[in-house]
C-alpha positions as protocol buffer text, in pm:
chain_id: "A"
residue {
  index: 1
  type: MET
  ca { x: 1466 y: 5419 z: 13422 }
}
residue {
  index: 2
  type: ALA
  ca { x: 1173 y: 5322 z: 13576 }
}
residue {
  index: 3
  type: GLY
  ca { x: 767 y: 5267 z: 13437 }
}
residue {
  index: 4
  type: VAL
  ca { x: 873 y: 5095 z: 13092 }
}
residue {
  index: 5
  type: THR
  ca { x: 592 y: 4846 z: 13106 }
}
residue {
  index: 6
  type: PHE
  ca { x: 298 y: 5073 z: 13131 }
}
residue {
  index: 7
  type: LYS
  ca { x: 75 y: 5158 z: 12819 }
}
residue {
  index: 8
  type: ASN
  ca { x: 114 y: 5463 z: 12624 }
}
residue {
  index: 9
  type: GLY
  ca { x: -188 y: 5504 z: 12425 }
}
residue {
  index: 10
  type: ARG
  ca { x: -178 y: 5277 z: 12098 }
}
residue {
  index: 11
  type: LYS
  ca { x: 191 y: 5199 z: 12115 }
}
residue {
  index: 12
  type: THR
  ca { x: 337 y: 5032 z: 12454 }
}
residue {
  index: 13
  type: ARG
  ca { x: 645 y: 5157 z: 12579 }
}
residue {
  index: 14
  type: GLN
  ca { x: 755 y: 4784 z: 12538 }
}
residue {
  index: 15
  type: ALA
  ca { x: 654 y: 4835 z: 12148 }
}
residue {
  index: 16
  type: ILE
  ca { x: 870 y: 5118 z: 12100 }
}
residue {
  index: 17
  type: LEU
  ca { x: 1195 y: 4988 z: 12270 }
}
residue {
  index: 18
  type: ARG
  ca { x: 1157 y: 4654 z: 12091 }
}
residue {
  index: 19
  type: ALA
  ca { x: 1135 y: 4853 z: 11765 }
}
residue {
  index: 20
  type: LEU
  ca { x: 1444 y: 5042 z: 11840 }
}
residue {
  index: 21
  type: LYS
  ca { x: 1638 y: 4762 z: 11997 }
}
residue {
  index: 22
  type: TRP
  ca { x: 1625 y: 4560 z: 11704 }
}
residue {
  index: 23
  type: GLY
  ca { x: 1651 y: 4837 z: 11419 }
}
residue {
  index: 24
  type: ASP
  ca { x: 1301 y: 4857 z: 11322 }
}
residue {
  index: 25
  type: GLU
  ca { x: 1308 y: 5240 z: 11431 }
}
residue {
  index: 26
  type: VAL
  ca { x: 1623 y: 5451 z: 11439 }
}
residue {
  index: 27
  type: MET
  ca { x: 1722 y: 5623 z: 11787 }
}
residue {
  index: 28
  type: GLU
  ca { x: 1702 y: 5993 z: 11683 }
}
residue {
  index: 29
  type: SER
  ca { x: 1657 y: 6189 z: 12010 }
}
residue {
  index: 30
  type: VAL
  ca { x: 1662 y: 6127 z: 12365 }
}
residue {
  index: 31
  type: ASN
  ca { x: 1452 y: 6365 z: 12548 }
}
residue {
  index: 32
  type: PHE
  ca { x: 1306 y: 6437 z: 12903 }
}
residue {
  index: 33
  type: GLU
  ca { x: 970 y: 6643 z: 13018 }
}
residue {
  index: 34
  type: THR
  ca { x: 926 y: 6730 z: 13330 }
}
residue {
  index: 35
  type: TYR
  ca { x: 534 y: 6699 z: 13463 }
}
residue {
  index: 36
  type: GLU
  ca { x: 364 y: 6642 z: 13825 }
}
residue {
  index: 37
  type: TYR
  ca { x: 221 y: 6326 z: 13939 }
}
residue {
  index: 38
  type: GLU
  ca { x: 23 y: 6325 z: 14281 }
}
residue {
  index: 39
  type: GLY
  ca { x: 175 y: 6663 z: 14320 }
}
residue {
  index: 40
  type: LYS
  ca { x: 522 y: 6612 z: 14283 }
}
residue {
  index: 41
  type: PRO
  ca { x: 745 y: 6702 z: 14042 }
}
residue {
  index: 42
  type: ALA
  ca { x: 803 y: 6404 z: 13753 }
}
residue {
  index: 43
  type: VAL
  ca { x: 986 y: 6324 z: 13453 }
}
residue {
  index: 44
  type: TYR
  ca { x: 901 y: 6147 z: 13130 }
}
residue {
  index: 45
  type: VAL
  ca { x: 1214 y: 5977 z: 12943 }
}
residue {
  index: 46
  type: LYS
  ca { x: 1156 y: 6028 z: 12569 }
}
residue {
  index: 47
  type: LEU
  ca { x: 1301 y: 5856 z: 12286 }
}
residue {
  index: 48
  type: ASN
  ca { x: 1200 y: 5972 z: 11937 }
}
residue {
  index: 49
  type: ASN
  ca { x: 948 y: 6176 z: 12135 }
}
residue {
  index: 50
  type: GLN
  ca { x: 755 y: 5874 z: 12254 }
}
residue {
  index: 51
  type: VAL
  ca { x: 744 y: 5829 z: 12638 }
}
residue {
  index: 52
  type: VAL
  ca { x: 907 y: 5531 z: 12721 }
}
residue {
  index: 53
  type: GLY
  ca { x: 931 y: 5540 z: 13088 }
}
residue {
  index: 54
  type: ASN
  ca { x: 1051 y: 5790 z: 13389 }
}
residue {
  index: 55
  type: VAL
  ca { x: 1336 y: 5899 z: 13611 }
}
residue {
  index: 56
  type: PRO
  ca { x: 1260 y: 5691 z: 13895 }
}
residue {
  index: 57
  type: ALA
  ca { x: 1116 y: 5900 z: 14172 }
}
residue {
  index: 58
  type: ASN
  ca { x: 1382 y: 5887 z: 14402 }
}
residue {
  index: 59
  type: LYS
  ca { x: 1602 y: 6056 z: 14148 }
}
residue {
  index: 60
  type: VAL
  ca { x: 1395 y: 6354 z: 14016 }
}
residue {
  index: 61
  type: SER
  ca { x: 1522 y: 6583 z: 14250 }
}
residue {
  index: 62
  type: GLU
  ca { x: 1856 y: 6521 z: 14188 }
}
residue {
  index: 63
  type: PHE
  ca { x: 1795 y: 6496 z: 13807 }
}
residue {
  index: 64
  type: LEU
  ca { x: 1623 y: 6827 z: 13805 }
}
residue {
  index: 65
  type: GLU
  ca { x: 1906 y: 6992 z: 14016 }
}
residue {
  index: 66
  type: LEU
  ca { x: 2183 y: 6898 z: 13765 }
}
residue {
  index: 67
  type: GLU
  ca { x: 1956 y: 6992 z: 13480 }
}
residue {
  index: 68
  type: SER
  ca { x: 1930 y: 7325 z: 13595 }
}
residue {
  index: 69
  type: ALA
  ca { x: 2283 y: 7379 z: 13731 }
}
residue {
  index: 70
  type: HIS
  ca { x: 2494 y: 7237 z: 13444 }
}
residue {
  index: 71
  type: HIS
  ca { x: 2502 y: 7175 z: 13064 }
}
residue {
  index: 72
  type: ARG
  ca { x: 2458 y: 6848 z: 12927 }
}
residue {
  index: 73
  type: GLU
  ca { x: 2734 y: 6720 z: 12731 }
}
residue {
  index: 74
  type: ASN
  ca { x: 2624 y: 6357 z: 12631 }
}
residue {
  index: 75
  type: ILE
  ca { x: 2333 y: 6151 z: 12636 }
}
residue {
  index: 76
  type: THR
  ca { x: 2334 y: 5769 z: 12580 }
}
residue {
  index: 77
  type: ALA
  ca { x: 2029 y: 5564 z: 12576 }
}
residue {
  index: 78
  type: ASP
  ca { x: 2108 y: 5154 z: 12620 }
}
residue {
  index: 79
  type: ILE
  ca { x: 1832 y: 4932 z: 12555 }
}
residue {
  index: 80
  type: TYR
  ca { x: 1822 y: 4595 z: 12699 }
}
residue {
  index: 81
  type: GLY
  ca { x: 1588 y: 4268 z: 12754 }
}
residue {
  index: 82
  type: GLY
  ca { x: 1376 y: 4100 z: 12506 }
}
residue {
  index: 83
  type: ASN
  ca { x: 1616 y: 3761 z: 12557 }
}
residue {
  index: 84
  type: LYS
  ca { x: 1416 y: 3441 z: 12527 }
}
residue {
  index: 85
  type: LEU
  ca { x: 1356 y: 3299 z: 12882 }
}
residue {
  index: 86
  type: ASP
  ca { x: 1357 y: 2903 z: 12970 }
}
residue {
  index: 87
  type: ASP
  ca { x: 984 y: 2909 z: 12922 }
}
residue {
  index: 88
  type: GLY
  ca { x: 972 y: 3026 z: 12593 }
}
residue {
  index: 89
  type: SER
  ca { x: 845 y: 3368 z: 12680 }
}
residue {
  index: 90
  type: ARG
  ca { x: 1053 y: 3697 z: 12634 }
}
residue {
  index: 91
  type: SER
  ca { x: 1175 y: 3936 z: 12940 }
}
residue {
  index: 92
  type: SER
  ca { x: 1062 y: 4280 z: 12936 }
}
residue {
  index: 93
  type: TYR
  ca { x: 1272 y: 4554 z: 12778 }
}
residue {
  index: 94
  type: GLY
  ca { x: 1445 y: 4835 z: 12967 }
}
residue {
  index: 95
  type: CYS
  ca { x: 1674 y: 5136 z: 12905 }
}
residue {
  index: 96
  type: LYS
  ca { x: 1944 y: 5256 z: 13072 }
}
residue {
  index: 97
  type: ILE
  ca { x: 1980 y: 5622 z: 13016 }
}
residue {
  index: 98
  type: THR
  ca { x: 2346 y: 5812 z: 13094 }
}
residue {
  index: 99
  type: VAL
  ca { x: 2360 y: 6135 z: 13068 }
}
residue {
  index: 100
  type: ARG
  ca { x: 2702 y: 6341 z: 13111 }
}
residue {
  index: 101
  type: TYR
  ca { x: 2697 y: 6710 z: 13252 }
}
residue {
  index: 102
  type: LEU
  ca { x: 3000 y: 6958 z: 13205 }
}
residue {
  index: 103
  type: LYS
  ca { x: 3151 y: 7009 z: 13559 }
}
residue {
  index: 104
  type: GLU
  ca { x: 3120 y: 7416 z: 13524 }
}
residue {
  index: 105
  type: GLU
  ca { x: 2789 y: 7567 z: 13608 }
}
residue {
  index: 106
  type: LEU
  ca { x: 2573 y: 7749 z: 13407 }
}
């Protein structure tokens, strides 16, 4: 997933990921929303209907093909980061999204 350090209105994407990782919020849904960026298709990744990042630009075409041709079987979201670094700061949060599709086509 890309774009996890951008601001998201009042609540930053980092704050959303932090709250989900440490259990301040419960993960209820993982969704995708297509949109256009600079004339090209793009896809938001949403956790609990909050944008936390994007499908990387170089993966959008492949992702959209899979979405249009196959049934999703399962989606998992693994949030990582927030570890304390040697200088006392914390690493940025990120999220790995895994989507499994059924073999048969729609």
